[in-house]
CHARMM internal coordinates of N, CA and C (Angstrom, degrees):
IC EDIT
DIST 1 N 1 CA 1.4245
DIST 1 CA 1 C 1.5564
ANGL 1 N 1 CA 1 C 109.79
DIST 1 C 2 N 1.3094
ANGL 1 CA 1 C 2 N 118.41
DIHE 1 N 1 CA 1 C 2 N -44.36
DIST 2 N 2 CA 1.4754
ANGL 1 C 2 N 2 CA 119.29
DIHE 1 CA 1 C 2 N 2 CA 179.18
DIST 2 CA 2 C 1.5470
ANGL 2 N 2 CA 2 C 110.45
DIHE 1 C 2 N 2 CA 2 C -65.92
DIST 2 C 3 N 1.3565
ANGL 2 CA 2 C 3 N 115.38
DIHE 2 N 2 CA 2 C 3 N -39.19
DIST 3 N 3 CA 1.4593
ANGL 2 C 3 N 3 CA 118.96
DIHE 2 CA 2 C 3 N 3 CA 177.34
DIST 3 CA 3 C 1.4939
ANGL 3 N 3 CA 3 C 111.54
DIHE 2 C 3 N 3 CA 3 C -61.04
DIST 3 C 4 N 1.3115
ANGL 3 CA 3 C 4 N 117.68
DIHE 3 N 3 CA 3 C 4 N -38.14
DIST 4 N 4 CA 1.4595
ANGL 3 C 4 N 4 CA 119.72
DIHE 3 CA 3 C 4 N 4 CA 178.13
DIST 4 CA 4 C 1.4775
ANGL 4 N 4 CA 4 C 113.17
DIHE 3 C 4 N 4 CA 4 C -64.77
DIST 4 C 5 N 1.3313
ANGL 4 CA 4 C 5 N 117.34
DIHE 4 N 4 CA 4 C 5 N -39.27
DIST 5 N 5 CA 1.4693
ANGL 4 C 5 N 5 CA 121.83
DIHE 4 CA 4 C 5 N 5 CA 176.85
DIST 5 CA 5 C 1.4946
ANGL 5 N 5 CA 5 C 111.06
DIHE 4 C 5 N 5 CA 5 C -65.48
DIST 5 C 6 N 1.2886
ANGL 5 CA 5 C 6 N 119.33
DIHE 5 N 5 CA 5 C 6 N -39.65
DIST 6 N 6 CA 1.4612
ANGL 5 C 6 N 6 CA 122.33
DIHE 5 CA 5 C 6 N 6 CA 178.75
DIST 6 CA 6 C 1.5040
ANGL 6 N 6 CA 6 C 109.73
DIHE 5 C 6 N 6 CA 6 C -66.15
DIST 6 C 7 N 1.3222
ANGL 6 CA 6 C 7 N 116.76
DIHE 6 N 6 CA 6 C 7 N -43.19
DIST 7 N 7 CA 1.4541
ANGL 6 C 7 N 7 CA 121.27
DIHE 6 CA 6 C 7 N 7 CA -177.67
DIST 7 CA 7 C 1.4950
ANGL 7 N 7 CA 7 C 112.21
DIHE 6 C 7 N 7 CA 7 C -68.13
DIST 7 C 8 N 1.3242
ANGL 7 CA 7 C 8 N 120.31
DIHE 7 N 7 CA 7 C 8 N -22.65
DIST 8 N 8 CA 1.4374
ANGL 7 C 8 N 8 CA 124.36
DIHE 7 CA 7 C 8 N 8 CA 179.40
DIST 8 CA 8 C 1.5134
ANGL 8 N 8 CA 8 C 112.94
DIHE 7 C 8 N 8 CA 8 C -80.70
DIST 8 C 9 N 1.3257
ANGL 8 CA 8 C 9 N 116.79
DIHE 8 N 8 CA 8 C 9 N -12.87
DIST 9 N 9 CA 1.4609
ANGL 8 C 9 N 9 CA 119.22
DIHE 8 CA 8 C 9 N 9 CA -178.20
DIST 9 CA 9 C 1.5353
ANGL 9 N 9 CA 9 C 110.21
DIHE 8 C 9 N 9 CA 9 C -76.42
DIST 9 C 10 N 1.2975
ANGL 9 CA 9 C 10 N 115.96
DIHE 9 N 9 CA 9 C 10 N 152.87
DIST 10 N 10 CA 1.4611
ANGL 9 C 10 N 10 CA 119.74
DIHE 9 CA 9 C 10 N 10 CA 177.28
DIST 10 CA 10 C 1.5402
ANGL 10 N 10 CA 10 C 110.43
DIHE 9 C 10 N 10 CA 10 C -60.59
DIST 10 C 11 N 1.2760
ANGL 10 CA 10 C 11 N 115.73
DIHE 10 N 10 CA 10 C 11 N 139.94
DIST 11 N 11 CA 1.5238
ANGL 10 C 11 N 11 CA 121.84
DIHE 10 CA 10 C 11 N 11 CA 174.06
DIST 11 CA 11 C 1.5356
ANGL 11 N 11 CA 11 C 112.47
DIHE 10 C 11 N 11 CA 11 C 66.37
DIST 11 C 12 N 1.2830
ANGL 11 CA 11 C 12 N 118.19
DIHE 11 N 11 CA 11 C 12 N 21.46
DIST 12 N 12 CA 1.4637
ANGL 11 C 12 N 12 CA 121.85
DIHE 11 CA 11 C 12 N 12 CA -177.90
DIST 12 CA 12 C 1.5429
ANGL 12 N 12 CA 12 C 113.36
DIHE 11 C 12 N 12 CA 12 C -61.34
DIST 12 C 13 N 1.3130
ANGL 12 CA 12 C 13 N 116.07
DIHE 12 N 12 CA 12 C 13 N -36.86
DIST 13 N 13 CA 1.4922
ANGL 12 C 13 N 13 CA 119.61
DIHE 12 CA 12 C 13 N 13 CA 179.24
DIST 13 CA 13 C 1.5012
ANGL 13 N 13 CA 13 C 108.98
DIHE 12 C 13 N 13 CA 13 C -69.85
DIST 13 C 14 N 1.3513
ANGL 13 CA 13 C 14 N 117.24
DIHE 13 N 13 CA 13 C 14 N -42.67
DIST 14 N 14 CA 1.4738
ANGL 13 C 14 N 14 CA 121.86
DIHE 13 CA 13 C 14 N 14 CA 178.33
DIST 14 CA 14 C 1.4904
ANGL 14 N 14 CA 14 C 110.14
DIHE 13 C 14 N 14 CA 14 C -59.56
DIST 14 C 15 N 1.3630
ANGL 14 CA 14 C 15 N 115.59
DIHE 14 N 14 CA 14 C 15 N -47.60
DIST 15 N 15 CA 1.4583
ANGL 14 C 15 N 15 CA 119.62
DIHE 14 CA 14 C 15 N 15 CA -175.86
DIST 15 CA 15 C 1.5342
ANGL 15 N 15 CA 15 C 112.88
DIHE 14 C 15 N 15 CA 15 C -65.39
DIST 15 C 16 N 1.3196
ANGL 15 CA 15 C 16 N 112.53
DIHE 15 N 15 CA 15 C 16 N -37.72
DIST 16 N 16 CA 1.4832
ANGL 15 C 16 N 16 CA 118.37
DIHE 15 CA 15 C 16 N 16 CA -178.63
DIST 16 CA 16 C 1.5347
ANGL 16 N 16 CA 16 C 109.61
DIHE 15 C 16 N 16 CA 16 C -64.68
DIST 16 C 17 N 1.3749
ANGL 16 CA 16 C 17 N 116.00
DIHE 16 N 16 CA 16 C 17 N -45.83
DIST 17 N 17 CA 1.4653
ANGL 16 C 17 N 17 CA 119.20
DIHE 16 CA 16 C 17 N 17 CA 179.90
DIST 17 CA 17 C 1.4941
ANGL 17 N 17 CA 17 C 112.25
DIHE 16 C 17 N 17 CA 17 C -67.59
DIST 17 C 18 N 1.3450
ANGL 17 CA 17 C 18 N 116.96
DIHE 17 N 17 CA 17 C 18 N -38.99
DIST 18 N 18 CA 1.4468
ANGL 17 C 18 N 18 CA 120.22
DIHE 17 CA 17 C 18 N 18 CA 179.04
DIST 18 CA 18 C 1.5205
ANGL 18 N 18 CA 18 C 112.72
DIHE 17 C 18 N 18 CA 18 C -65.85
DIST 18 C 19 N 1.2906
ANGL 18 CA 18 C 19 N 116.61
DIHE 18 N 18 CA 18 C 19 N -39.17
DIST 19 N 19 CA 1.4983
ANGL 18 C 19 N 19 CA 119.16
DIHE 18 CA 18 C 19 N 19 CA -179.93
DIST 19 CA 19 C 1.5370
ANGL 19 N 19 CA 19 C 108.44
DIHE 18 C 19 N 19 CA 19 C -70.82
DIST 19 C 20 N 1.2872
ANGL 19 CA 19 C 20 N 119.64
DIHE 19 N 19 CA 19 C 20 N -35.75
DIST 20 N 20 CA 1.4731
ANGL 19 C 20 N 20 CA 121.35
DIHE 19 CA 19 C 20 N 20 CA 179.98
DIST 20 CA 20 C 1.5352
ANGL 20 N 20 CA 20 C 109.88
DIHE 19 C 20 N 20 CA 20 C -62.08
DIST 20 C 21 N 1.3551
ANGL 20 CA 20 C 21 N 116.42
DIHE 20 N 20 CA 20 C 21 N -48.29
DIST 21 N 21 CA 1.4530
ANGL 20 C 21 N 21 CA 118.92
DIHE 20 CA 20 C 21 N 21 CA 178.09
DIST 21 CA 21 C 1.5261
ANGL 21 N 21 CA 21 C 111.46
DIHE 20 C 21 N 21 CA 21 C -67.94
DIST 21 C 22 N 1.3016
ANGL 21 CA 21 C 22 N 117.92
DIHE 21 N 21 CA 21 C 22 N -35.85
DIST 22 N 22 CA 1.4579
ANGL 21 C 22 N 22 CA 122.62
DIHE 21 CA 21 C 22 N 22 CA 179.41
DIST 22 CA 22 C 1.5045
ANGL 22 N 22 CA 22 C 110.22
DIHE 21 C 22 N 22 CA 22 C -59.57
DIST 22 C 23 N 1.3314
ANGL 22 CA 22 C 23 N 116.11
DIHE 22 N 22 CA 22 C 23 N -42.08
DIST 23 N 23 CA 1.4835
ANGL 22 C 23 N 23 CA 120.65
DIHE 22 CA 22 C 23 N 23 CA -179.11
DIST 23 CA 23 C 1.5618
ANGL 23 N 23 CA 23 C 110.58
DIHE 22 C 23 N 23 CA 23 C -59.85
DIST 23 C 24 N 1.3251
ANGL 23 CA 23 C 24 N 115.44
DIHE 23 N 23 CA 23 C 24 N -35.75
DIST 24 N 24 CA 1.4585
ANGL 23 C 24 N 24 CA 119.83
DIHE 23 CA 23 C 24 N 24 CA 179.84
DIST 24 CA 24 C 1.5332
ANGL 24 N 24 CA 24 C 109.14
DIHE 23 C 24 N 24 CA 24 C -74.36
DIST 24 C 25 N 1.2959
ANGL 24 CA 24 C 25 N 118.59
DIHE 24 N 24 CA 24 C 25 N -41.08
DIST 25 N 25 CA 1.4927
ANGL 24 C 25 N 25 CA 123.51
DIHE 24 CA 24 C 25 N 25 CA -176.58
DIST 25 CA 25 C 1.5279
ANGL 25 N 25 CA 25 C 109.18
DIHE 24 C 25 N 25 CA 25 C -72.31
DIST 25 C 26 N 1.2850
ANGL 25 CA 25 C 26 N 118.31
DIHE 25 N 25 CA 25 C 26 N -30.60
DIST 26 N 26 CA 1.5012
ANGL 25 C 26 N 26 CA 122.20
DIHE 25 CA 25 C 26 N 26 CA -172.11
DIST 26 CA 26 C 1.5475
ANGL 26 N 26 CA 26 C 110.34
DIHE 25 C 26 N 26 CA 26 C -82.15
DIST 26 C 27 N 1.2848
ANGL 26 CA 26 C 27 N 119.40
DIHE 26 N 26 CA 26 C 27 N -12.57
DIST 27 N 27 CA 1.5083
ANGL 26 C 27 N 27 CA 119.70
DIHE 26 CA 26 C 27 N 27 CA -178.48
DIST 27 CA 27 C 1.5178
ANGL 27 N 27 CA 27 C 110.60
DIHE 26 C 27 N 27 CA 27 C -63.41
DIST 27 C 28 N 1.2862
ANGL 27 CA 27 C 28 N 114.79
DIHE 27 N 27 CA 27 C 28 N 147.03
DIST 28 N 28 CA 1.4681
ANGL 27 C 28 N 28 CA 120.67
DIHE 27 CA 27 C 28 N 28 CA 179.90
DIST 28 CA 28 C 1.5120
ANGL 28 N 28 CA 28 C 114.12
DIHE 27 C 28 N 28 CA 28 C -82.12
DIST 28 C 29 N 1.2923
ANGL 28 CA 28 C 29 N 117.60
DIHE 28 N 28 CA 28 C 29 N -23.25
DIST 29 N 29 CA 1.4936
ANGL 28 C 29 N 29 CA 121.13
DIHE 28 CA 28 C 29 N 29 CA -176.07
DIST 29 CA 29 C 1.5196
ANGL 29 N 29 CA 29 C 113.16
DIHE 28 C 29 N 29 CA 29 C -101.25
DIST 29 C 30 N 1.3355
ANGL 29 CA 29 C 30 N 115.39
DIHE 29 N 29 CA 29 C 30 N 31.42
DIST 30 N 30 CA 1.4442
ANGL 29 C 30 N 30 CA 121.23
DIHE 29 CA 29 C 30 N 30 CA 177.01
DIST 30 CA 30 C 1.4962
ANGL 30 N 30 CA 30 C 107.91
DIHE 29 C 30 N 30 CA 30 C -101.73
DIST 30 C 31 N 1.3563
ANGL 30 CA 30 C 31 N 117.55
DIHE 30 N 30 CA 30 C 31 N 140.73
DIST 31 N 31 CA 1.4713
ANGL 30 C 31 N 31 CA 120.78
DIHE 30 CA 30 C 31 N 31 CA 178.35
DIST 31 CA 31 C 1.5565
ANGL 31 N 31 CA 31 C 109.54
DIHE 30 C 31 N 31 CA 31 C -66.51
DIST 31 C 32 N 1.3000
ANGL 31 CA 31 C 32 N 114.13
DIHE 31 N 31 CA 31 C 32 N 160.56
DIST 32 N 32 CA 1.4640
ANGL 31 C 32 N 32 CA 119.18
DIHE 31 CA 31 C 32 N 32 CA -177.17
DIST 32 CA 32 C 1.5693
ANGL 32 N 32 CA 32 C 109.19
DIHE 31 C 32 N 32 CA 32 C -63.12
DIST 32 C 33 N 1.3336
ANGL 32 CA 32 C 33 N 118.43
DIHE 32 N 32 CA 32 C 33 N -39.83
DIST 33 N 33 CA 1.4458
ANGL 32 C 33 N 33 CA 121.70
DIHE 32 CA 32 C 33 N 33 CA 179.89
DIST 33 CA 33 C 1.5191
ANGL 33 N 33 CA 33 C 111.40
DIHE 32 C 33 N 33 CA 33 C -64.62
DIST 33 C 34 N 1.3097
ANGL 33 CA 33 C 34 N 116.57
DIHE 33 N 33 CA 33 C 34 N -43.08
DIST 34 N 34 CA 1.4838
ANGL 33 C 34 N 34 CA 121.92
DIHE 33 CA 33 C 34 N 34 CA -179.36
DIST 34 CA 34 C 1.5335
ANGL 34 N 34 CA 34 C 108.00
DIHE 33 C 34 N 34 CA 34 C -66.06
DIST 34 C 35 N 1.3145
ANGL 34 CA 34 C 35 N 116.89
DIHE 34 N 34 CA 34 C 35 N -43.85
DIST 35 N 35 CA 1.4598
ANGL 34 C 35 N 35 CA 120.97
DIHE 34 CA 34 C 35 N 35 CA -178.45
DIST 35 CA 35 C 1.5274
ANGL 35 N 35 CA 35 C 108.95
DIHE 34 C 35 N 35 CA 35 C -60.22
DIST 35 C 36 N 1.3263
ANGL 35 CA 35 C 36 N 116.18
DIHE 35 N 35 CA 35 C 36 N -46.23
DIST 36 N 36 CA 1.4818
ANGL 35 C 36 N 36 CA 123.58
DIHE 35 CA 35 C 36 N 36 CA 179.10
DIST 36 CA 36 C 1.5446
ANGL 36 N 36 CA 36 C 110.37
DIHE 35 C 36 N 36 CA 36 C -55.73
DIST 36 C 37 N 1.3435
ANGL 36 CA 36 C 37 N 114.56
DIHE 36 N 36 CA 36 C 37 N -44.61
DIST 37 N 37 CA 1.4590
ANGL 36 C 37 N 37 CA 118.63
DIHE 36 CA 36 C 37 N 37 CA 179.25
DIST 37 CA 37 C 1.5094
ANGL 37 N 37 CA 37 C 111.87
DIHE 36 C 37 N 37 CA 37 C -63.29
DIST 37 C 38 N 1.3179
ANGL 37 CA 37 C 38 N 116.80
DIHE 37 N 37 CA 37 C 38 N -42.63
DIST 38 N 38 CA 1.5156
ANGL 37 C 38 N 38 CA 120.89
DIHE 37 CA 37 C 38 N 38 CA 177.03
DIST 38 CA 38 C 1.5101
ANGL 38 N 38 CA 38 C 110.77
DIHE 37 C 38 N 38 CA 38 C -63.21
DIST 38 C 39 N 1.3357
ANGL 38 CA 38 C 39 N 117.88
DIHE 38 N 38 CA 38 C 39 N -43.81
DIST 39 N 39 CA 1.4395
ANGL 38 C 39 N 39 CA 120.07
DIHE 38 CA 38 C 39 N 39 CA -179.84
DIST 39 CA 39 C 1.5016
ANGL 39 N 39 CA 39 C 111.48
DIHE 38 C 39 N 39 CA 39 C -63.45
DIST 39 C 40 N 1.3302
ANGL 39 CA 39 C 40 N 117.21
DIHE 39 N 39 CA 39 C 40 N -40.99
DIST 40 N 40 CA 1.4711
ANGL 39 C 40 N 40 CA 121.18
DIHE 39 CA 39 C 40 N 40 CA 174.62
DIST 40 CA 40 C 1.5063
ANGL 40 N 40 CA 40 C 114.22
DIHE 39 C 40 N 40 CA 40 C -57.08
DIST 40 C 41 N 1.3143
ANGL 40 CA 40 C 41 N 111.27
DIHE 40 N 40 CA 40 C 41 N -45.17
DIST 41 N 41 CA 1.5148
ANGL 40 C 41 N 41 CA 116.64
DIHE 40 CA 40 C 41 N 41 CA 176.16
DIST 41 CA 41 C 1.4819
ANGL 41 N 41 CA 41 C 112.87
DIHE 40 C 41 N 41 CA 41 C -64.09
DIST 41 C 42 N 1.3492
ANGL 41 CA 41 C 42 N 117.01
DIHE 41 N 41 CA 41 C 42 N -37.18
DIST 42 N 42 CA 1.4427
ANGL 41 C 42 N 42 CA 120.75
DIHE 41 CA 41 C 42 N 42 CA 177.12
DIST 42 CA 42 C 1.4704
ANGL 42 N 42 CA 42 C 111.99
DIHE 41 C 42 N 42 CA 42 C -67.41
DIST 42 C 43 N 1.3203
ANGL 42 CA 42 C 43 N 118.81
DIHE 42 N 42 CA 42 C 43 N -38.63
DIST 43 N 43 CA 1.5041
ANGL 42 C 43 N 43 CA 119.93
DIHE 42 CA 42 C 43 N 43 CA 177.28
DIST 43 CA 43 C 1.4983
ANGL 43 N 43 CA 43 C 109.30
DIHE 42 C 43 N 43 CA 43 C -63.95
DIST 43 C 44 N 1.3036
ANGL 43 CA 43 C 44 N 118.17
DIHE 43 N 43 CA 43 C 44 N -40.11
DIST 44 N 44 CA 1.4390
ANGL 43 C 44 N 44 CA 119.72
DIHE 43 CA 43 C 44 N 44 CA -179.58
DIST 44 CA 44 C 1.5342
ANGL 44 N 44 CA 44 C 112.51
DIHE 43 C 44 N 44 CA 44 C -65.46
DIST 44 C 45 N 1.3026
ANGL 44 CA 44 C 45 N 115.72
DIHE 44 N 44 CA 44 C 45 N -34.07
DIST 45 N 45 CA 1.4651
ANGL 44 C 45 N 45 CA 120.92
DIHE 44 CA 44 C 45 N 45 CA 178.53
DIST 45 CA 45 C 1.5183
ANGL 45 N 45 CA 45 C 112.56
DIHE 44 C 45 N 45 CA 45 C -65.73
DIST 45 C 46 N 1.3674
ANGL 45 CA 45 C 46 N 116.57
DIHE 45 N 45 CA 45 C 46 N -44.16
DIST 46 N 46 CA 1.4363
ANGL 45 C 46 N 46 CA 119.22
DIHE 45 CA 45 C 46 N 46 CA -174.09
DIST 46 CA 46 C 1.5509
ANGL 46 N 46 CA 46 C 113.68
DIHE 45 C 46 N 46 CA 46 C -95.35
DIST 46 C 47 N 1.3382
ANGL 46 CA 46 C 47 N 115.53
DIHE 46 N 46 CA 46 C 47 N -0.76
DIST 47 N 47 CA 1.5029
ANGL 46 C 47 N 47 CA 118.77
DIHE 46 CA 46 C 47 N 47 CA 179.98
DIST 47 CA 47 C 1.5230
ANGL 47 N 47 CA 47 C 108.52
DIHE 46 C 47 N 47 CA 47 C -56.72
DIST 47 C 48 N 1.2986
ANGL 47 CA 47 C 48 N 115.39
DIHE 47 N 47 CA 47 C 48 N 127.74
DIST 48 N 48 CA 1.4802
ANGL 47 C 48 N 48 CA 122.39
DIHE 47 CA 47 C 48 N 48 CA 176.95
DIST 48 CA 48 C 1.5182
ANGL 48 N 48 CA 48 C 111.94
DIHE 47 C 48 N 48 CA 48 C 82.77
DIST 48 C 49 N 1.3343
ANGL 48 CA 48 C 49 N 118.73
DIHE 48 N 48 CA 48 C 49 N -4.23
DIST 49 N 49 CA 1.4245
ANGL 48 C 49 N 49 CA 121.88
DIHE 48 CA 48 C 49 N 49 CA -178.81
DIST 49 CA 49 C 1.5245
ANGL 49 N 49 CA 49 C 113.58
DIHE 48 C 49 N 49 CA 49 C -128.74
DIST 49 C 50 N 1.3571
ANGL 49 CA 49 C 50 N 113.47
DIHE 49 N 49 CA 49 C 50 N 20.07
DIST 50 N 50 CA 1.5180
ANGL 49 C 50 N 50 CA 118.61
DIHE 49 CA 49 C 50 N 50 CA -176.50
DIST 50 CA 50 C 1.5114
ANGL 50 N 50 CA 50 C 112.12
DIHE 49 C 50 N 50 CA 50 C -57.14
DIST 50 C 51 N 1.2710
ANGL 50 CA 50 C 51 N 117.67
DIHE 50 N 50 CA 50 C 51 N -42.98
DIST 51 N 51 CA 1.4563
ANGL 50 C 51 N 51 CA 122.32
DIHE 50 CA 50 C 51 N 51 CA -177.53
DIST 51 CA 51 C 1.5293
ANGL 51 N 51 CA 51 C 111.22
DIHE 50 C 51 N 51 CA 51 C -59.56
DIST 51 C 52 N 1.3155
ANGL 51 CA 51 C 52 N 119.65
DIHE 51 N 51 CA 51 C 52 N -40.50
DIST 52 N 52 CA 1.3996
ANGL 51 C 52 N 52 CA 121.83
DIHE 51 CA 51 C 52 N 52 CA 178.18
DIST 52 CA 52 C 1.5400
ANGL 52 N 52 CA 52 C 112.47
DIHE 51 C 52 N 52 CA 52 C -67.43
DIST 52 C 53 N 1.3134
ANGL 52 CA 52 C 53 N 114.81
DIHE 52 N 52 CA 52 C 53 N -32.80
DIST 53 N 53 CA 1.4785
ANGL 52 C 53 N 53 CA 119.55
DIHE 52 CA 52 C 53 N 53 CA 179.12
DIST 53 CA 53 C 1.5280
ANGL 53 N 53 CA 53 C 111.42
DIHE 52 C 53 N 53 CA 53 C -76.03
DIST 53 C 54 N 1.3116
ANGL 53 CA 53 C 54 N 115.74
DIHE 53 N 53 CA 53 C 54 N -42.52
DIST 54 N 54 CA 1.4680
ANGL 53 C 54 N 54 CA 119.62
DIHE 53 CA 53 C 54 N 54 CA -176.17
DIST 54 CA 54 C 1.5369
ANGL 54 N 54 CA 54 C 112.48
DIHE 53 C 54 N 54 CA 54 C -60.26
DIST 54 C 55 N 1.2825
ANGL 54 CA 54 C 55 N 115.83
DIHE 54 N 54 CA 54 C 55 N -37.03
DIST 55 N 55 CA 1.4764
ANGL 54 C 55 N 55 CA 119.05
DIHE 54 CA 54 C 55 N 55 CA -177.14
DIST 55 CA 55 C 1.5131
ANGL 55 N 55 CA 55 C 114.28
DIHE 54 C 55 N 55 CA 55 C -83.30
DIST 55 C 56 N 1.3097
ANGL 55 CA 55 C 56 N 116.92
DIHE 55 N 55 CA 55 C 56 N 1.95
DIST 56 N 56 CA 1.4834
ANGL 55 C 56 N 56 CA 120.46
DIHE 55 CA 55 C 56 N 56 CA 174.37
DIST 56 CA 56 C 1.5318
ANGL 56 N 56 CA 56 C 106.68
DIHE 55 C 56 N 56 CA 56 C -90.90
DIST 56 C 57 N 1.2966
ANGL 56 CA 56 C 57 N 116.02
DIHE 56 N 56 CA 56 C 57 N 125.00
DIST 57 N 57 CA 1.4574
ANGL 56 C 57 N 57 CA 121.92
DIHE 56 CA 56 C 57 N 57 CA -177.72
DIST 57 CA 57 C 1.5407
ANGL 57 N 57 CA 57 C 111.52
DIHE 56 C 57 N 57 CA 57 C -53.11
DIST 57 C 58 N 1.2922
ANGL 57 CA 57 C 58 N 116.49
DIHE 57 N 57 CA 57 C 58 N -51.22
DIST 58 N 58 CA 1.4617
ANGL 57 C 58 N 58 CA 118.58
DIHE 57 CA 57 C 58 N 58 CA -172.04
DIST 58 CA 58 C 1.5647
ANGL 58 N 58 CA 58 C 112.57
DIHE 57 C 58 N 58 CA 58 C -86.04
DIST 58 C 59 N 1.3106
ANGL 58 CA 58 C 59 N 118.21
DIHE 58 N 58 CA 58 C 59 N 1.56
DIST 59 N 59 CA 1.4591
ANGL 58 C 59 N 59 CA 121.54
DIHE 58 CA 58 C 59 N 59 CA -176.71
DIST 59 CA 59 C 1.5580
ANGL 59 N 59 CA 59 C 112.77
DIHE 58 C 59 N 59 CA 59 C -111.72
DIST 59 C 60 N 1.3090
ANGL 59 CA 59 C 60 N 115.93
DIHE 59 N 59 CA 59 C 60 N -8.59
DIST 60 N 60 CA 1.4231
ANGL 59 C 60 N 60 CA 115.59
DIHE 59 CA 59 C 60 N 60 CA -175.45
DIST 60 CA 60 C 1.5068
ANGL 60 N 60 CA 60 C 113.85
DIHE 59 C 60 N 60 CA 60 C -65.25
DIST 60 C 61 N 1.3547
ANGL 60 CA 60 C 61 N 113.65
DIHE 60 N 60 CA 60 C 61 N -22.97
DIST 61 N 61 CA 1.4821
ANGL 60 C 61 N 61 CA 118.24
DIHE 60 CA 60 C 61 N 61 CA 176.31
DIST 61 CA 61 C 1.5118
ANGL 61 N 61 CA 61 C 112.60
DIHE 60 C 61 N 61 CA 61 C -64.28
DIST 61 C 62 N 1.3354
ANGL 61 CA 61 C 62 N 116.47
DIHE 61 N 61 CA 61 C 62 N -28.06
DIST 62 N 62 CA 1.4339
ANGL 61 C 62 N 62 CA 122.08
DIHE 61 CA 61 C 62 N 62 CA 177.34
DIST 62 CA 62 C 1.5599
ANGL 62 N 62 CA 62 C 109.24
DIHE 61 C 62 N 62 CA 62 C -59.39
DIST 62 C 63 N 1.2889
ANGL 62 CA 62 C 63 N 115.88
DIHE 62 N 62 CA 62 C 63 N -48.18
DIST 63 N 63 CA 1.5116
ANGL 62 C 63 N 63 CA 120.40
DIHE 62 CA 62 C 63 N 63 CA 177.98
DIST 63 CA 63 C 1.5448
ANGL 63 N 63 CA 63 C 110.97
DIHE 62 C 63 N 63 CA 63 C -67.90
DIST 63 C 64 N 1.3229
ANGL 63 CA 63 C 64 N 116.34
DIHE 63 N 63 CA 63 C 64 N -35.44
DIST 64 N 64 CA 1.4833
ANGL 63 C 64 N 64 CA 117.45
DIHE 63 CA 63 C 64 N 64 CA 178.72
DIST 64 CA 64 C 1.5126
ANGL 64 N 64 CA 64 C 110.67
DIHE 63 C 64 N 64 CA 64 C -63.91
DIST 64 C 65 N 1.3118
ANGL 64 CA 64 C 65 N 116.11
DIHE 64 N 64 CA 64 C 65 N -39.19
DIST 65 N 65 CA 1.4824
ANGL 64 C 65 N 65 CA 119.59
DIHE 64 CA 64 C 65 N 65 CA -179.33
DIST 65 CA 65 C 1.5433
ANGL 65 N 65 CA 65 C 110.90
DIHE 64 C 65 N 65 CA 65 C -66.40
DIST 65 C 66 N 1.3008
ANGL 65 CA 65 C 66 N 116.66
DIHE 65 N 65 CA 65 C 66 N -40.77
DIST 66 N 66 CA 1.4423
ANGL 65 C 66 N 66 CA 120.37
DIHE 65 CA 65 C 66 N 66 CA 179.15
DIST 66 CA 66 C 1.5265
ANGL 66 N 66 CA 66 C 109.48
DIHE 65 C 66 N 66 CA 66 C -66.03
DIST 66 C 67 N 1.3161
ANGL 66 CA 66 C 67 N 116.33
DIHE 66 N 66 CA 66 C 67 N -40.32
DIST 67 N 67 CA 1.4559
ANGL 66 C 67 N 67 CA 119.30
DIHE 66 CA 66 C 67 N 67 CA -179.22
DIST 67 CA 67 C 1.5174
ANGL 67 N 67 CA 67 C 111.74
DIHE 66 C 67 N 67 CA 67 C -66.37
DIST 67 C 68 N 1.2903
ANGL 67 CA 67 C 68 N 117.19
DIHE 67 N 67 CA 67 C 68 N -46.54
DIST 68 N 68 CA 1.4895
ANGL 67 C 68 N 68 CA 119.35
DIHE 67 CA 67 C 68 N 68 CA -177.81
DIST 68 CA 68 C 1.5084
ANGL 68 N 68 CA 68 C 112.44
DIHE 67 C 68 N 68 CA 68 C -69.83
DIST 68 C 69 N 1.2807
ANGL 68 CA 68 C 69 N 118.98
DIHE 68 N 68 CA 68 C 69 N -23.65
DIST 69 N 69 CA 1.4643
ANGL 68 C 69 N 69 CA 121.21
DIHE 68 CA 68 C 69 N 69 CA 179.62
DIST 69 CA 69 C 1.5532
ANGL 69 N 69 CA 69 C 111.40
DIHE 68 C 69 N 69 CA 69 C -80.35
DIST 69 C 70 N 1.2923
ANGL 69 CA 69 C 70 N 116.00
DIHE 69 N 69 CA 69 C 70 N -19.42
DIST 70 N 70 CA 1.4609
ANGL 69 C 70 N 70 CA 120.69
DIHE 69 CA 69 C 70 N 70 CA 178.38
DIST 70 CA 70 C 1.5087
ANGL 70 N 70 CA 70 C 113.05
DIHE 69 C 70 N 70 CA 70 C -90.46
DIST 70 C 71 N 1.3211
ANGL 70 CA 70 C 71 N 121.47
DIHE 70 N 70 CA 70 C 71 N 0.60
DIST 71 N 71 CA 1.4539
ANGL 70 C 71 N 71 CA 123.78
DIHE 70 CA 70 C 71 N 71 CA 179.91
DIST 71 CA 71 C 1.4985
ANGL 71 N 71 CA 71 C 109.60
DIHE 70 C 71 N 71 CA 71 C -89.63
END
COOR INIT
IC SEED 1 N 1 CA 1 C
IC BUILD
């Protein structure tokens, strides 16, 4: 039932994919090369859809991770 409610929300597939990649990129025990690859994939996922992601409470960390990795 909860999965059905989440799937009915706008951009649910985008958010699900972004969060999955974010979990991999956010780990502390990942090599720099692997983290860079995950961040690149994450950027490609949210490209053109940043505004939709930023305004989601649970997904704003995705954008924060991308931003901090590019500094």
